[in-house]
C-alpha positions in Angstrom: 0.1 -0.3 0.0 1.8 3.4 -1.0 1.8 6.2 1.2 0.4 9.8 1.5 3.9 11.0 -0.4 4.0 8.3 -2.8 0.2 8.9 -3.7 1.4 13.0 -4.4 4.4 12.2 -5.7 2.0 10.3 -8.4 -0.2 13.5 -8.8 2.5 15.8 -10.1 4.0 13.1 -12.5 0.9 13.1 -14.1 -0.2 16.7 -13.7 3.7 17.4 -15.1 2.7 14.7 -18.6 -0.4 16.9 -19.1 1.2 20.0 -18.7 4.1 18.9 -21.5 1.6 17.1 -23.8 -0.3 20.5 -23.8 2.6 22.5 -25.1 4.2 20.0 -27.1 4.3 21.3 -31.1 1.3 19.6 -32.7 2.7 16.0 -34.7 2.3 16.5 -38.3 2.0 12.5 -38.5 -1.3 12.9 -36.4 -2.6 15.3 -39.4 -2.7 12.7 -42.1 -4.2 13.4 -45.2 -7.6 12.5 -46.2 -9.4 11.0 -49.4 -13.0 11.0 -49.2 -15.5 9.6 -52.0 -13.5 6.2 -51.9 -14.3 3.7 -52.9 -15.7 5.0 -56.2 -17.0 2.4 -59.3 -15.2 4.4 -62.8 -16.0 3.6 -66.2 -13.9 3.3 -69.6 -13.7 2.1 -73.2 -11.6 -1.1 -74.6 -11.7 1.1 -77.8 -9.9 4.4 -76.4 -7.3 5.3 -77.9 -5.8 7.8 -75.8 -4.8 8.5 -72.1 -7.6 10.5 -70.3 -9.3 12.1 -66.9 -10.9 9.1 -65.3 -11.5 11.3 -61.8 -10.7 13.9 -59.4 -9.0 13.1 -56.0 -10.9 14.5 -52.9 -8.6 15.6 -50.1 -8.2 17.4 -46.9 -4.5 18.3 -45.4 -4.7 20.6 -42.2 -0.7 20.9 -43.3 0.7 22.3 -46.5 2.5 20.2 -49.0 1.2 16.7 -49.6 1.4 13.7 -52.4 -0.7 11.2 -53.6 0.6 7.9 -55.8 -1.3 4.9 -57.0 0.4 2.4 -54.9 -1.2 -0.7 -56.5 -3.4 -1.8 -59.5 -4.7 -5.6 -59.7 -7.4 -7.0 -62.1 -10.1 -9.4 -62.3 -12.1 -11.0 -64.5 -15.7 -12.2 -63.5 -14.3 -11.7 -60.3 -11.4 -13.9 -60.9 -8.0 -12.4 -60.1 -5.8 -11.5 -63.2 -2.6 -10.4 -63.6 -1.8 -6.8 -64.8 1.2 -4.9 -66.1 0.8 -2.4 -63.2 1.3 1.0 -65.5 -2.7 1.1 -66.7 -3.3 4.1 -64.0 -1.4 7.1 -63.2 -1.9 10.5 -61.2 -1.7 14.1 -62.1 -1.3 17.3 -60.5 -3.5 20.2 -61.7 -1.4 23.0 -60.7 -3.9 25.4 -61.5 -7.3 24.0 -59.6 -4.5 22.6 -56.5 -5.1 19.1 -56.9 -4.4 15.2 -57.4 -6.4 13.5 -60.7 -6.8 9.5 -61.7 -5.7 8.7 -65.5 -5.2 6.4 -67.7 -1.3 6.1 -68.8 -0.2 6.1 -72.5 1.2 2.6 -71.7 -2.6 1.8 -71.0 -3.8 2.2 -74.1 -4.8 -0.2 -76.4 -4.4 -3.1 -73.4 -7.8 -2.0 -72.5 -9.8 -5.6 -73.2 -13.0 -6.5 -71.5 -12.9 -10.0 -72.4 -9.1 -9.6 -70.2 -9.9 -8.2 -67.3 -13.3 -6.4 -66.6 -12.2 -4.5 -63.6 -9.5 -3.0 -61.7 -9.1 -2.1 -58.4 -6.5 1.0 -58.7 -5.3 2.0 -54.6 -4.3 5.5 -54.2 -2.3 6.9 -51.3 -1.7 10.7 -50.4 1.3 11.4 -48.1 2.3 14.7 -46.2 5.6 16.4 -45.6 5.4 15.1 -42.0 5.2 11.3 -43.1 1.7 11.5 -42.2 -0.2 8.9 -45.1 -4.0 8.1 -45.7 -5.8 4.9 -45.3 -4.9 2.9 -48.3 -7.3 -0.1 -47.4 -10.2 1.7 -48.5 -8.3 4.6 -50.7 -9.1 2.6 -53.9 -10.9 3.4 -57.3 -13.2 0.6 -58.7 -12.4 0.7 -62.9 -15.2 -0.9 -64.8 -14.0 -1.7 -68.5 -16.4 -1.1 -71.1 -17.0 -2.8 -74.4 -17.8 0.5 -76.6 -15.4 4.0 -76.1 -17.5 7.7 -76.3 -16.7 10.3 -79.0 -16.3 13.5 -78.5 -16.9 14.4 -82.4 -16.1 18.1 -82.8 -15.0 19.6 -79.5 -12.0 21.9 -80.4 -9.3 22.4 -77.9 -10.4 26.2 -76.9 -12.8 29.1 -78.1 -12.1 33.3 -78.2 -14.4 35.4 -76.4 -14.3 39.3 -75.8 -15.3 39.0 -71.8 -16.7 42.5 -72.0 -19.3 41.8 -75.3 -20.3 38.1 -73.7 -23.5 38.6 -71.7 -24.8 35.6 -69.9 -27.1 32.6 -71.6 -24.2 33.0 -74.5 -23.7 29.9 -76.1 -19.9 29.5 -76.2 -20.2 25.6 -78.1 -22.2 23.4 -78.8 -20.9 19.5 -78.7 -21.8 16.3 -80.2 -21.3 13.0 -78.1 -21.4 9.6 -79.8 -20.6 6.0 -78.4 -18.5 4.1 -81.0 -22.2 2.9 -82.4 -22.5 6.3 -83.8 -25.5 6.4 -81.4 -26.2 9.5 -79.2 -29.4 8.9 -77.7 -28.3 7.7 -73.7 -25.7 10.0 -73.6 -25.7 13.1 -71.4 -23.5 15.7 -70.8 -22.6 18.1 -67.8 -19.3 20.1 -66.3 -17.0 18.0 -64.4 -15.1 21.4 -63.7 -14.4 25.0 -63.9 -11.0 26.7 -63.1 -13.3 29.8 -62.6 -16.8 28.7 -61.0 -20.0 30.7 -61.7 -19.7 31.7 -65.4 -20.2 28.3 -67.4 -22.7 25.5 -67.3 -23.1 22.6 -69.9 -26.6 21.2 -70.6 -27.3 18.0 -70.0 -29.0 16.9 -73.5 -27.7 19.0 -76.0 -24.3 19.5 -74.9 -24.2 23.2 -75.6 -21.8 25.3 -73.7 -22.8 28.1 -72.3 -22.6 31.2 -70.0 -24.3 32.1 -66.8 -22.9 34.9 -65.8 -21.8 38.1 -68.0 -17.9 37.5 -68.9 -16.8 40.6 -67.9 -17.0 39.9 -64.6 -13.6 37.7 -64.9 -10.1 39.9 -64.1 -7.8 40.5 -66.8 -5.5 38.6 -64.4 -7.5 35.6 -65.6 -6.9 35.1 -69.7 -8.6 31.9 -70.0 -11.0 29.6 -68.7 -10.6 25.6 -68.6 -13.6 23.5 -69.1 -13.7 19.8 -68.5 -16.9 18.7 -69.7 -18.0 14.9 -68.6 -20.2 12.5 -71.0 -21.7 9.1 -69.9 -24.0 6.9 -71.4 -26.8 6.2 -68.9 -27.3 2.5 -69.7 -23.6 1.3 -69.8 -22.2 4.1 -67.6 -19.6 4.9 -69.3 -17.7 8.1 -69.1 -15.3 10.3 -70.7 -14.0 13.6 -70.1 -13.0 16.2 -72.5 -11.3 19.4 -71.8 -12.7 23.3 -73.3 -10.3 26.7 -72.5 -12.6 29.8 -73.3 -9.7 32.2 -74.0 -10.3 36.0 -73.2 -10.3 39.3 -74.3 -11.4 43.3 -73.5 -11.3 42.1 -70.1 -11.9 44.8 -66.9 -8.5 45.1 -64.9 -9.1 44.9 -61.3 -8.0 47.9 -59.7 -5.4 47.8 -57.2 -3.2 51.0 -55.3 -0.6 52.6 -56.5 1.8 49.9 -54.2 1.0 47.3 -56.0 -0.8 46.0 -52.8 1.8 46.4 -50.5 1.0 46.8 -46.7 1.0 50.1 -45.2 2.2 50.2 -41.5 2.0 53.0 -39.3 1.7 54.2 -36.1 -0.3 57.1 -34.6 -1.3 58.7 -30.7 -3.9 58.1 -29.0 -4.5 61.6 -28.7 -4.8 62.1 -32.8 -8.1 64.0 -33.3 -11.2 62.5 -34.9 -11.5 63.4 -39.1 -7.4 63.2 -38.9 -6.8 60.9 -42.4 -4.2 58.7 -41.5 -3.3 57.6 -45.3 -4.9 58.2 -48.6 -5.0 55.1 -51.1 -4.1 55.8 -54.6 -5.8 53.7 -57.3 -4.1 52.1 -59.7 -6.2 51.3 -62.6 -6.1 51.2 -66.2 -9.4 51.0 -66.9 -11.1 54.6 -67.8 -13.9 56.4 -66.4 -14.8 54.2 -63.6 -15.7 55.2 -60.5 -14.7 53.0 -57.2 -15.9 52.4 -54.1 -14.6 51.2 -50.6 -14.8 49.0 -48.1 -12.6 48.0 -44.9 -12.7 45.6 -42.0 -10.4 45.6 -39.0 -9.1 42.6 -36.1 -10.4 43.0 -33.5 -13.4 43.9 -34.7 -13.6 47.0 -32.7 -11.0 48.7 -35.1 -14.3 48.8 -37.2 -15.3 51.7 -34.9 -12.3 54.1 -34.9 -11.4 54.0 -38.3 -12.6 53.7 -41.4 -12.2 54.4 -45.4 -14.5 56.8 -46.8 -15.7 57.7 -50.7 -12.2 59.4 -51.1 -10.4 56.7 -50.1 -9.0 58.4 -46.9 -8.3 56.3 -44.0 -9.6 58.3 -41.5 -10.2 58.7 -37.2 -14.1 58.2 -37.0 -13.9 58.2 -32.9 -11.3 59.0 -30.3 -8.4 56.3 -30.2 -8.0 55.2 -27.1 -4.6 53.2 -26.2 -6.5 51.4 -23.3 -8.8 49.8 -25.3 -7.5 48.9 -28.3 -3.6 49.5 -29.1 -2.8 47.6 -32.5 -5.4 47.1 -35.7 -4.9 45.1 -39.2 -7.0 46.0 -41.2 -8.1 45.0 -44.8 -8.9 47.4 -47.2 -10.8 46.7 -50.8 -11.4 48.8 -54.2 -14.2 48.0 -56.3 -14.5 49.4 -59.7 -18.0 48.1 -60.4 -16.9 44.9 -62.0 -14.3 43.7 -59.6 -13.1 44.5 -56.1 -9.0 44.3 -56.2 -7.7 43.3 -52.7 -7.4 42.8 -49.9 -5.2 45.5 -49.1 -3.2 45.3 -46.1 -3.0 48.6 -43.4 -1.6 48.2 -39.7 -2.2 50.8 -37.2 -0.2 50.6 -34.0 -1.4 53.4 -31.5 0.8 55.1 -28.8 -0.2 55.6 -25.3 -0.2 59.4 -24.2 -1.8 60.5 -20.9 -5.4 61.0 -20.6 -7.3 63.6 -18.4 -8.7 62.6 -15.7 -12.6 62.8 -15.3 -14.9 62.7 -12.7 -18.2 60.2 -12.2 -20.5 63.0 -11.2 -20.9 66.8 -12.6 -22.0 68.0 -9.2 -21.5 67.7 -5.9 -22.7 68.8 -2.5 -21.2 69.8 0.6 -22.2 70.6 4.1 -20.2 72.4 6.8 -20.6 74.6 9.5 -18.7 78.5 9.8 -16.1 78.4 12.3 -11.9 78.2 13.0 -9.5 76.8 10.5 -9.9 73.3 10.4 -13.7 72.9 10.9 -14.5 69.3 9.0 -18.0 69.0 7.3 -20.9 67.6 8.9 -21.5 66.0 4.7 -18.5 64.9 2.7 -19.0 64.0 -0.2 -17.6 61.3 -2.5 -15.6 62.7 -4.9 -14.9 59.8 -7.6 -11.9 60.4 -10.4 -11.4 57.7 -13.1 -8.5 57.7 -15.4 -8.0 55.3 -18.5 -4.4 55.5 -17.3 -4.2 52.8 -14.7 -0.8 53.8 -13.1 -1.7 57.6 -12.6 -2.0 59.0 -8.8 -4.7 61.3 -8.2 -5.0 64.7 -5.8 -7.8 67.1 -5.9 -7.6 70.8 -5.5 -9.5 74.4 -6.5 -10.1 76.4 -9.4 -9.4 79.8 -7.8 -12.3 81.9 -7.1 -12.9 84.3 -4.1 -13.9 82.2 -1.7 -12.3 78.8 -3.0 -9.3 79.8 -0.4 -11.3 79.2 2.5 -11.5 75.6 2.3 -9.2 72.7 1.3 -9.3 68.9 0.3 -6.8 65.9 0.8 -6.0 63.6 -2.0 -8.6 61.2 -0.2 -11.4 63.4 -1.0 -11.7 65.5 2.7 -12.6 68.5 3.1 -11.9 71.0 5.8 -11.8 74.7 6.5 -8.6 76.6 5.7 -9.1 79.9 7.1 -11.9 81.4 9.7 -15.1 81.8 7.7 -18.0 83.2 9.6 -21.3 83.7 8.4 -23.1 85.7 10.8 -24.0 89.1 10.3 -24.0 88.4 6.6 -19.7 88.2 6.9 -19.9 85.4 4.3 -22.5 83.8 2.2 -23.7 80.8 3.2 -23.8 79.0 -0.3 -21.3 78.8 -2.6 -20.7 77.2 -6.0 -16.5 76.3 -6.6 -15.1 74.6 -9.0 -13.1 71.7 -7.6 -9.9 69.9 -9.9 -8.7 66.5 -10.1 -5.1 65.9 -10.8 -2.9 63.2 -12.3 0.5 62.0 -11.7 1.6 60.6 -15.0 4.6 58.6 -15.7 3.4 58.1 -19.7 4.9 61.2 -20.6 5.1 63.3 -17.7 2.4 65.8 -18.3 0.0 67.1 -15.7 -3.9 67.1 -16.6 -7.0 67.9 -15.0 -10.7 66.9 -14.9 -13.0 69.4 -13.1 -16.5 69.2 -11.7 -19.1 71.6 -9.6 -19.0 71.6 -5.4 -22.4 73.2 -4.0 -21.4 74.5 -0.2 -23.7 75.0 2.3 -22.3 76.4 5.3 -24.8 76.2 8.8 -24.6 78.7 11.7 -22.9 77.7 14.9 -24.1 79.2 18.3 -20.6 81.5 18.3 -21.7 84.9 19.5 -23.2 85.4 23.1 -25.9 88.0 23.3 -24.5 91.8 23.1 -26.1 94.4 25.1 -25.4 98.1 23.3 -25.3 100.6 24.9 -23.8 98.6 28.0 -26.1 100.6 30.7 -29.4 101.9 29.6 -31.7 104.6 31.5 -35.7 104.5 32.0 -37.5 107.5 33.6 -40.6 106.5 35.0 -43.4 109.4 36.7 -45.8 108.7 39.0 -48.5 108.6 36.6 -47.7 104.6 35.2 -49.9 102.6 36.5 -49.0 99.1 37.3 -48.1 96.7 34.7 -47.1 98.8 32.2 -44.4 98.2 29.9 -41.4 101.0 31.1 -39.3 100.4 28.6 -37.2 97.5 26.7 -33.4 96.2 26.7 -33.0 94.3 23.8 -29.6 92.8 23.6 -28.6 91.6 19.3 -27.3 88.1 18.7 -25.6 87.9 15.5 -26.4 83.7 15.1 -29.6 83.6 13.1 -30.0 79.9 12.8 -32.5 78.1 14.7 -32.0 78.9 18.3 -28.8 80.7 18.0 -30.0 83.7 17.4 -33.3 83.3 20.4 -32.9 84.4 23.9 -34.4 85.2 27.4 -33.5 87.7 29.7 -34.0 87.5 33.6 -33.0 91.0 35.2 -31.3 91.0 39.4 -31.0 93.9 41.5 -29.2 94.5 45.0 -31.6 97.5 45.6 -34.4 97.2 48.3 -36.7 98.4 46.0 -35.9 95.6 43.0 -39.1 94.7 43.3 -40.8 97.7 42.2 -39.8 97.1 38.7 -39.7 93.8 36.7 -37.9 92.3 33.7 -39.8 90.2 31.1 -38.3 87.4 29.2 -38.0 89.6 25.7 -36.2 92.0 27.9 -39.1 94.6 28.5 -39.1 95.9 32.1 -42.2 96.6 33.5 -43.6 98.0 36.7 -44.5 96.3 39.4 -46.1 98.1 42.1 -48.1 101.5 41.8 -47.0 103.3 44.8 -43.5 103.8 45.5 -41.7 103.6 48.7 -39.2 106.1 47.7 -39.1 109.8 46.4 -38.4 112.0 43.2 -34.8 110.8 42.1 -34.8 107.6 43.1 -32.8 105.2 40.7 -32.8 101.4 40.9 -30.1 99.1 39.2 -30.5 95.9 37.4 -28.2 93.5 36.1 -29.9 92.2 33.0 -28.3 88.3 31.6 -30.0 87.1 28.0 -29.3 84.2 27.1 -29.7 82.7 24.1 -31.2 78.8 23.0 -28.5 77.5 21.1 -26.0 74.9 22.2 -24.1 75.3 24.0 -25.9 78.4 25.2 -24.5 81.5 25.4 -24.8 85.0 28.0 -24.8 88.7 27.7 -24.6 91.1 30.4 -26.2 94.5 30.9 -27.5 97.2 33.1 -31.0 99.3 33.4 -30.9 102.4 36.1 -34.9 103.1 36.1 -35.5 106.8 37.6 -38.5 107.5 39.4 -39.2 111.6 38.9 -42.4 113.0 39.8 -44.3 115.9 37.6 -46.6 118.3 37.3 -48.4 117.0 34.9 -50.0 113.6 34.0 -47.4 113.1 31.4 -46.1 109.4 30.1 -43.2 107.8 31.5 -40.1 108.1 29.2 -37.2 106.2 28.6 -33.6 107.8 27.4 -30.6 106.1 26.8 -27.1 107.1 27.8 -23.8 107.6 25.4 -25.7 108.1 22.7 -23.6 108.9 19.6 -25.0 111.0 17.1 -23.0 109.9 14.0 -24.4 106.1 15.5 -27.2 106.2 13.2 -27.7 106.2 9.8 -30.3 108.8 9.5 -27.9 111.5 11.5 -25.2 111.2 9.2 -27.8 111.4 6.0 -29.2 114.8 7.8 -25.1 115.5 8.4 -24.3 115.2 4.6 -27.2 116.9 3.4 -26.5 120.3 5.3 -22.8 120.2 4.8 -23.9 120.4 1.2 -26.6 123.2 1.8 -24.1 125.3 3.4 -21.7 124.6 0.4 -24.1 125.9 -1.9 -24.8 129.3 0.6 -21.0 130.0 0.3 -21.3 129.7 -3.3 -23.9 132.1 -3.0 -22.2 134.8 -1.2 -19.5 134.8 -3.3 -21.1 135.3 -6.1 -23.1 138.6 -4.6 -19.5 139.9 -3.2 -18.2 139.7 -6.9 -21.2 141.4 -8.5 -21.2 144.1 -5.8 -17.3 144.6 -6.7 -18.1 145.1 -10.5 -21.2 147.2 -10.3 -23.5 144.5 -11.5 -21.0 142.6 -13.5 -19.6 139.3 -11.9 -17.6 138.3 -14.6 -15.3 141.7 -13.8 -14.4 139.9 -10.4 -10.9 140.5 -9.9 -10.6 141.1 -13.9 -10.3 145.3 -13.0 -6.6 145.7 -13.5 -6.7 143.3 -16.6 -9.6 144.6 -18.8 -9.5 148.2 -18.4 -6.7 150.3 -18.8 -5.3 152.6 -15.9 -5.9 156.5 -15.8 -3.6 159.2 -16.7 -2.5 161.0 -13.6 -4.4 163.7 -12.4 -2.3 167.3 -12.6 -2.2 169.4 -9.4 -4.1 172.5 -11.0 -6.6 169.6 -11.7 -6.6 168.8 -7.9 -6.8 172.1 -6.8 -10.0 173.1 -5.2 -12.1 175.8 -7.0 -12.8 179.1 -4.9 -16.0 179.8 -3.5 -17.7 182.5 -4.7 -19.4 184.9 -2.3 -22.6 186.0 -2.6 -23.9 189.5 -1.0 -26.7 189.4 1.3 -28.0 192.5 -0.6 -30.6 192.0 -3.1 -28.9 193.3 -6.3 -30.2 196.6 -8.1 -31.7 196.2 -11.0 -32.3 199.3 -13.1 -36.0 198.9 -15.1 -36.2 201.0 -18.4 -39.7 199.9 -19.2 -42.0 198.1 -18.2 -42.2 195.1 -20.0 -44.1 190.8 -19.7 -42.4 189.2 -17.0 -40.1 186.8 -19.0 -40.5 183.1 -18.0 -37.5 181.7 -15.8 -34.9 180.2 -17.5 -32.7 177.4 -16.1 -29.3 176.9 -17.2 -27.9 173.1 -16.5 -25.9 172.6 -13.6 -21.9 172.4 -13.5 -20.5 168.5 -13.3 -20.6 166.3 -10.8 -17.3 166.5 -8.9 -15.9 164.1 -6.6 -14.9 164.8 -3.1 -11.5 165.9 -2.9 -9.1 163.2 -2.8 -11.6 160.0 -2.9 -11.4 159.6 -6.6 -9.3 161.5 -9.4 -10.7 164.2 -11.3 -11.8 167.7 -10.9 -12.8 168.5 -7.2 -16.2 168.9 -5.8 -17.8 172.8 -5.5 -18.6 174.2 -2.5 -21.6 173.5 -0.6 -24.6 175.5 -1.3 -23.6 175.8 -5.1 -27.0 173.7 -6.2 -29.6 174.1 -3.4 -32.6 171.8 -3.0 -32.0 171.4 -7.6 -29.6 170.2 -9.7 -30.0 172.7 -12.0 -29.3 176.9 -11.1 -31.5 179.6 -12.0 -30.3 181.6 -15.0 -31.3 185.5 -15.3 
């Protein structure tokens, strides 16, 4: 009994044998030639006078190269063995059709006699290059000898035809076949083979050779077609074969390329743009006036999705090349001129690798993060996914620079944090942002750096980071004796910049160290109420309260302020009044607006005053302000004589005596113009003023 170690050893040897067998080169002797259709009966006439074809050998062989030979010939007469010469039959190789055929030999001609040997057994054997042979036991022909012969009466050796002028159903030749007795009533004809199939046929009854397709479909590279016509006597089964060669002219030439079909091999980058022409095919075709069309197929078949050949014979990129999908295509293209298809012509494309840009799986990602100090982590972090065709690339994340991108950071795992302090209280910063994130690759292929982008929608949430704040720190409320108990006498509300939820909501409470602290009270909304109608103190008494506001955020924050309630008695009934201390005029926007308006009004008034002064100094002409010396020339200097004051006239107080010569009517008083106006001495240039009283009560002086 074997132990386990021995069994394991045998098992290993068994598997090793299987491995060696699987990887040994294929045995050439195992792929032997195989003859099909044998044994087969054949018939010849003993009156035949020349060597002829008996039949074809149907052989399949996986390996290239094999030969077939006659290995034995035996004869019988009525079943009794009869010695033969051993050289009555032979095999021949038909090169154009790549086949072996069984023929009668020249030595056998004239030796066939149905009365001596009426049946031959002809054994054949085929051998490949590796020494493998067919099975000779059943690989033989039975050749029956008939006392007769079939005669092809007029069949010529060849017939010439214009391929361009020979359409389908054209009769090439009609043959007459008879037997030795001159009868053809029982003879039928058929086409045994044709070197080019699909163009000819033979009528069984008339033995007419006709076309079954236009002969212009046969390319000029095939100048002739060999037809083997069979005739058989249906009574005796005697069969005979003859050959007819159809010689063609005026044939169409199959198109080829300017390189005579030589393969074209190219290498292109996977970054080659769609639409790029990789190769332009130049057609070589001696037939003028023909239009060419093109087709192509590639291996692997995925290549048909990336490259193709168009109607102009251009091999183009029809979709983006991808090295990672396929980096080599072996393609065959064909050229058709309307009659023949030339090809296949080979085109090889090798695709080189370049760095591919990474891409995000999603176009938009969502991030929720609370406001706070640098290093704050989000409450909802998106799962970034960046893909790249280049599997060896590494990736990192970042932001496209913008106004608010500096406030955030992201590591290579896609974890976001605040890079700087971010505050949304009092609308310091927006609560919703749209940023652009990037995925950066680190390529080792061509040392380039490429990026992919996506949108990041950021929502910043409020945290309770501000306590309620009282402004001013001390608040004063005035109340008189006419305020009734239960009346709200004032409100001292704090400010809390936090807005979300309970962060911006608060409740107030107040305490007082005064013995009169119960006279007033604070409500939760920070308003104060009068509790006692009858106050236990007199005019001018002040009660101070410490007010505490506590918000409803987590954790709760508090702020403290002070309220002074001042009691004042008045002589008339008035409502309670409240005032605040530490009032600053410029703390109120409306006051600033009023101040600016008043300042503007003052500037306008100053401008008007300046204008008025200029008008006064220029005699009503504003434009002359400050311009007198420039616009008017200087007056000449006044001489001392002109500057002297004229002597005053003295008038006698006594009336003048007038001598009246005769009485005459009183004449009207005639006035003469007053002398020119003279300026006071020393004030203005010009003559001096006349003495006072020169022109009393009137600008005119009576003239007598």
